[in-house]
N, C-alpha and C positions, 0 to 999 in steps of 0.2 A: 273492780274485779269482775270479769264476766263469767257467769255460770256456765255459758256455752263452751268457753275455752276449757274449763275444768271437765266438762262432760266429754269433750273430745280426748283429753288426756286420759280419762278413765276408760274410754272406748278402746284406746290403743292397748290398754292392759289386756283386753280380751284377745286382741291379735297377737300380742306377745306370748301369751299362754298357748295359743293354738299353734304358733310357729315352733315352740319348744317340743310340741308332740310331733309335728310332721317332720322335723329335722332330727328327732330322736336324741335330743340334748338331755342326756340322763342327769347330768349334774343340775342343769336348770330345774328339771322336773322334781328332783329330790328337794332342792331348795325351796320351790314353790310349795311342795307338800309340807315341809317343816314349818313354813310361814302361816299354815292354816291356823294353827293354835294361837299364834300372836294375833293374827287378824280377828279371830273370834273374840279374844279378850278386849281388843280395842273397840270392836263394833258393839259389844254388849255395854261397854262403859259409855260410848257415845250415845247409844239409844236410851239408856236408863238415866244417865247424869246430864247429858247435853240436850237431848230432844224432849224427853218426857216432861221435864219441868216447864218448857215452853208450851207444850201441848195442853198441859193441865192448868195453865193460867185462866182459861175461860171456864173452869169448872170441870166436873167429871164426864160430861156428855161426849167430849172428843175421844175419851177412852174407847168408845164404841168403834170409832174408825181405826184405832190401833188394833183392836181385836179383828175388824174387818180385813185390814192388811195382812195380819198373820194368817187368817183362814184362807184368803184368796190365794196366797202363795202356796199353801198346803194343797189346795184344790188343784192348782195348775201343776205342781211338781210331783205330787204323790198320789193323785186321784186320776187326773186326765193324762198324766204321763206314767205309763206302766214300768218304765225302766229308767230310774234316775238315782244318781248319787254323786256327791261331789268328789273330785279326784279322777285320776287316770283310769279309764276303762280298760281292763287287761283281758277280758273274755269277749268272744265273738257274739254279736248281737245282730238283730235283723235291721235292714235299712229303714224300716218304719220306726224303730226305736230312736234312730238319730233325728228323724223328722219330729217325732213327738217331743224329744228332748229340747229342740230348738223352740218349738211352740211354748213349751212349759216354762223355758227360761226367758223368753222374750217378754212376758208379762212382768217377771221379776225385774229384768234389766230396764224396762220402761220406768218402773218406780225407783230404780237407782237414780235415773235422771231427775225424776220428780223430787226425790230426797235432796239432791244437790241444789236444785233451783229453789225449793222451799226453804232450805237452810239459809241461803243468801237473802231471801225475803226477810228473814228475822234479823240476821247480822252476817257480816263477813266472816267472823270467827266460827259461827255455826256452820256456815256454808263450807268452809275449808275442812272442818272437823268431819263433816258428812262426806265430802269428797275423799278424804283419806280413808274413811270406813268403807266406802264404795270400792276405792282402788285396791284396797288390800285383798278383796275377794274376787277382783276382776281376772287376775292371773289364773287362779284355780278354776274360775268359771270358764276361761278360754281352754284350759287343759281338759276340762270335763266335756265340753261340747265337741272339740276336736277329736278327742280319743273315742267318743261314742260314734262319731261319723266314720272314722277310720275303721273301728271294730265292726261297723255295719257294712263294710265294703265300699264306702265312698272314696272318692279320690281326695288327694291332699288339698287340691284347690277348693273342692267343696267344703273340706273341713275348715279351712281358713275363711271361706265365704260365710259359713255358719257363725263363726265367731264375729265376722263383720256385721252380720245382721243383729247380733246381741248388742254390739257397740252402737249401731245406728238407732236401736230402740232407746238406749240411754240418752243419746242426743235428742231424740224426739221427745222424750219425757221432759227434758229441760226446756225445750221450745214451746211445748204446750201448756206448761204449768201456769205461766203468767197470762195465757190467752184463754184458758178454760176456767171459768169462775169456780167450780167445785174443786178443781185440783189446787188453785190458789188458796182456797179456804181450808180444805181438808187434807191436802197433800202431805203436810208434815206429819200429821197423825197417822195416815195410812203407811207412810214411809217408815215410821217408827215400828209399826207392826211387822213390815217387811224385813227390816233390819234385824229385829229380835228373832224372826223365824230363821233367816239365813245363818245368824251366829249360833243360836241355841239348838236349832232343829237340824241344820245342814252341817255346819262346820264342827261343832263339839262332838257329835256322835262319830264323825269321820276319824278323829284322833283319840277319842276317849277310851277305846278298847286297848290301846297301846300302853304298855307298862314302861316306866322309866321316868327319869327326872327332866329330860329335855323338853317334852311337850308341856309339862306342867310349868316349868320355868318360862317357856314361850308364852303360855296362856296368861299366866299372872303378869308377866312382863308386859303383854299387850294392854292389859287393864291398867297397869300402872303408868304406862306411856301416855294414856289419855290425859293424865294430870299435868305431865310434863309438857305435852304438846299445847294443852289449853293455856298453860301459864306462858309459854313462848308466844303464842298468838295474841294473848292479852297484852303483853308488852309491845309486840310488833305493830298491832292494829291500833292500839290506843296510845 
């Protein structure tokens, strides 16, 4: 199984989300928005139950890199990027907001690729689990960047191009992980922090204010699906 192939598939998720925005596919956007809660539950489960046990096999010191990953994403998305939130942007923003959003998300999407590659360095099962965790937030990621670009007065082509940049960053993350020693050694731990941030600090707040049973069922369903997918992969791979 090639991590690069999985990275390309994940990158296409960015493009698909952007296309839903520029084509005004309301049903697709609503479905992607509803899937945020499911994705958050699955991502949290993968990070805490799939990745963290592997990270902590070498003692507690790798936990520092988990924290580093969490803090770096916060710096990129909410300190260096003044206007950022997951989901469709419905208000007019400046053109600079779109540019800063691309820069903020590029670092995060690079580590999406690092996560996929690092997972496959451990096992095929963990690699696929991390790929699925990445894929689940690629669609809303594409929606986010494309809608910010359009709200900033940019063309549809530039909106899709911005999503393409994010996808390319993911592919680059996979390609560099095995080539750059620090990434090969600490990439899994950093990616755990990145995944935790995206799930707990980006996705959960997006749907948390909404009342009703649907998002709660989706969130817990996403968490429970981790165990089902893990069991299926265990039987398939072994």
